[in-house]
C-alpha positions in Angstrom: -124.1 -107.3 -111.2 -122.0 -108.0 -114.2 -120.5 -111.3 -115.4 -116.8 -110.3 -115.5 -114.9 -107.4 -113.9 -111.4 -106.8 -115.2 -109.1 -104.6 -113.1 -106.4 -103.1 -115.4 -106.6 -101.7 -118.9 -103.3 -102.8 -120.4 -102.8 -105.6 -123.0 -103.8 -108.4 -120.5 -106.9 -106.7 -119.2 -108.2 -105.5 -122.5 -107.5 -108.9 -124.1 -109.5 -110.7 -121.4 -112.3 -108.1 -121.7 -112.5 -108.4 -125.5 -112.8 -112.2 -125.4 -115.4 -112.3 -122.6 -117.6 -109.5 -124.0 -117.3 -110.7 -127.6 -118.6 -114.1 -126.5 -121.7 -112.9 -124.5 -120.4 -112.2 -121.0 -121.2 -108.7 -119.8 -117.8 -107.2 -118.9 -116.6 -104.1 -117.1 -112.9 -102.9 -117.2 -111.5 -100.5 -114.7 -108.6 -98.7 -116.5 -106.4 -96.1 -114.7 -104.2 -95.8 -117.9 -101.1 -96.5 -115.9 -100.0 -99.2 -118.3 -96.3 -99.6 -119.1 -97.3 -99.5 -122.8 -96.9 -95.7 -122.7 -93.2 -96.2 -122.4 -93.0 -98.9 -125.1 -92.4 -99.0 -128.8 -93.4 -102.4 -130.2 -91.0 -104.1 -132.5 -91.5 -107.5 -131.0 -95.2 -108.0 -131.0 -96.2 -110.6 -133.6 -98.1 -109.0 -136.5 -96.8 -105.5 -135.8 -93.8 -104.2 -137.6 -93.4 -101.1 -135.5 -96.0 -99.5 -133.3 -95.9 -96.8 -130.6 -97.2 -98.2 -127.3 -99.7 -95.4 -126.8 -101.0 -95.8 -130.3 -101.3 -99.5 -129.7 -103.4 -98.9 -126.6 -105.7 -96.5 -128.4 -106.4 -99.1 -131.0 -106.9 -101.8 -128.4 -109.3 -99.6 -126.5 -111.4 -98.8 -129.6 -111.5 -102.5 -130.4 -112.7 -103.5 -126.9 -115.3 -100.7 -126.9 -116.6 -101.8 -130.3 -117.7 -105.0 -128.6 -119.6 -103.0 -125.9 -117.3 -103.4 -123.0 -118.1 -101.0 -120.1 -114.6 -99.4 -119.9 -114.3 -97.1 -116.9 -111.4 -94.9 -117.6 -109.7 -93.3 -114.6 -111.7 -95.2 -112.0 -109.3 -96.8 -109.6 -110.2 -100.0 -107.8 -109.5 -99.8 -104.1 -110.5 -103.3 -103.0 -111.6 -106.7 -104.3 -113.3 -109.2 -102.0 -115.2 -112.5 -102.3 -119.0 -112.5 -101.8 -121.5 -115.4 -101.5 -122.1 -115.1 -105.3 -118.7 -114.0 -106.6 -116.8 -110.8 -106.1 -117.3 -107.2 -104.9 -115.1 -104.6 -106.5 -114.8 -101.2 -104.7 -113.8 -97.9 -106.1 -113.7 -94.5 -104.3 -117.2 -93.8 -105.6 -118.8 -97.1 -106.5 -119.2 -100.8 -105.8 -119.9 -103.4 -108.4 -120.3 -107.2 -108.1 -119.4 -109.9 -110.6 -119.2 -113.6 -111.1 -115.6 -113.5 -112.1 -112.7 -111.1 -111.6 -109.5 -110.8 -113.7 -106.7 -108.9 -112.1 -104.4 -107.3 -114.6 -102.6 -104.6 -112.6 -99.0 -105.4 -113.8 -96.5 -105.8 -111.0 -98.8 -104.2 -108.5 -100.1 -107.2 -106.6 -101.8 -105.4 -103.7 -105.4 -106.3 -104.8 -104.4 -109.9 -105.2 -102.9 -109.9 -101.7 -106.0 -108.4 -100.2 -108.2 -110.9 -102.0 -106.1 -113.6 -100.3 -104.8 -115.5 -103.3 -101.8 -117.7 -102.9 -98.3 -116.4 -103.9 -95.3 -118.2 -105.1 -92.5 -116.0 -103.8 -93.3 -112.4 -105.0 -95.7 -113.4 -107.8 -99.3 -114.6 -107.7 -99.5 -118.4 -108.0 -101.6 -119.1 -111.1 -102.3 -122.2 -113.2 -102.0 -122.4 -117.0 -105.4 -120.8 -117.3 -104.3 -117.9 -115.1 -106.7 -118.9 -112.4 -105.5 -118.2 -108.8 -106.1 -120.2 -105.7 -109.4 -118.3 -105.2 -111.9 -119.9 -107.6 -113.0 -117.7 -110.4 -110.3 -115.1 -109.7 -107.6 -114.7 -112.3 -104.2 -112.9 -112.3 -102.6 -112.1 -115.6 -99.4 -110.7 -117.1 -96.7 -109.4 -114.7 -98.8 -110.4 -111.7 -97.8 -114.0 -112.2 -94.4 -113.6 -113.9 -91.3 -112.4 -112.1 -89.5 -110.9 -115.1 -91.4 -112.0 -118.3 -93.1 -108.6 -118.9 -94.0 -108.5 -122.6 -97.1 -107.1 -124.1 -97.7 -110.1 -126.2 -97.3 -112.5 -123.2 -99.7 -110.3 -121.2 -102.3 -110.3 -124.0 -102.0 -114.1 -124.2 -102.5 -114.4 -120.5 -105.7 -112.3 -120.7 -107.0 -114.4 -123.5 -106.2 -117.6 -121.5 -108.2 -116.3 -118.5 -111.1 -115.3 -120.7 -111.2 -118.6 -122.5 -111.2 -120.5 -119.2 -114.1 -118.3 -118.0 -116.0 -119.0 -121.2 -115.3 -122.8 -120.9 -116.7 -122.7 -117.3 -119.8 -120.8 -118.5 -120.5 -122.9 -121.6 -119.7 -126.3 -119.9 -117.3 -127.4 -122.5 -113.9 -126.4 -123.9 -114.5 -123.1 -125.7 -112.5 -121.8 -128.6 -112.8 -118.4 -130.2 -111.9 -118.8 -133.9 -112.9 -116.2 -136.4 -113.0 -116.3 -140.2 -113.0 -113.3 -142.6 -116.8 -113.3 -142.8 -116.9 -112.7 -139.1 -114.9 -109.5 -139.5 -117.1 -108.3 -142.3 -120.2 -109.0 -140.2 -118.8 -107.4 -137.0 -116.9 -104.4 -138.4 -118.4 -104.0 -141.9 -115.0 -104.3 -143.4 -113.6 -101.5 -141.2 -109.9 -101.0 -141.7 -107.5 -101.7 -138.8 -106.5 -98.1 -138.5 -109.9 -96.5 -138.4 
């Protein structure tokens, strides 16, 4: 059993995974690499002047892996269901259980539908923290937005879901603020492009 399972390895899923793992929750990401980011070139992502979407994803994956996230590249999730203690996630070859699940599968809402979350029209109905009608199940990015499909929005949705999970786990509002000394301690001053 793991603490958090994230289904989807685009900006929303990787953002959620980074925050949860970084703050002490064992996290597994299932990443089929079908993100829209491979078709993107980012000129509108705050902090980036110009970045190819595939290059951005490579950097994001390295960052997530540096925190120790179990990222399962190419392993597709076929079903998500509730259990007595959380959730069961099924792939063709494996089954894994978790306390929390974050769905980050873009506009593909099939897993959310099979989990039985509420919908608002064609999109998953989520609150401001990205939590669905199924307690401890979150839907991020395009899953809960009809047309607001932007990498920066999706990454923020993933972070919102992660911070809400961390708030539940820690029993108080949780904030993840870093200072320069944190980067030196974590990455030893590693440059962003390494």
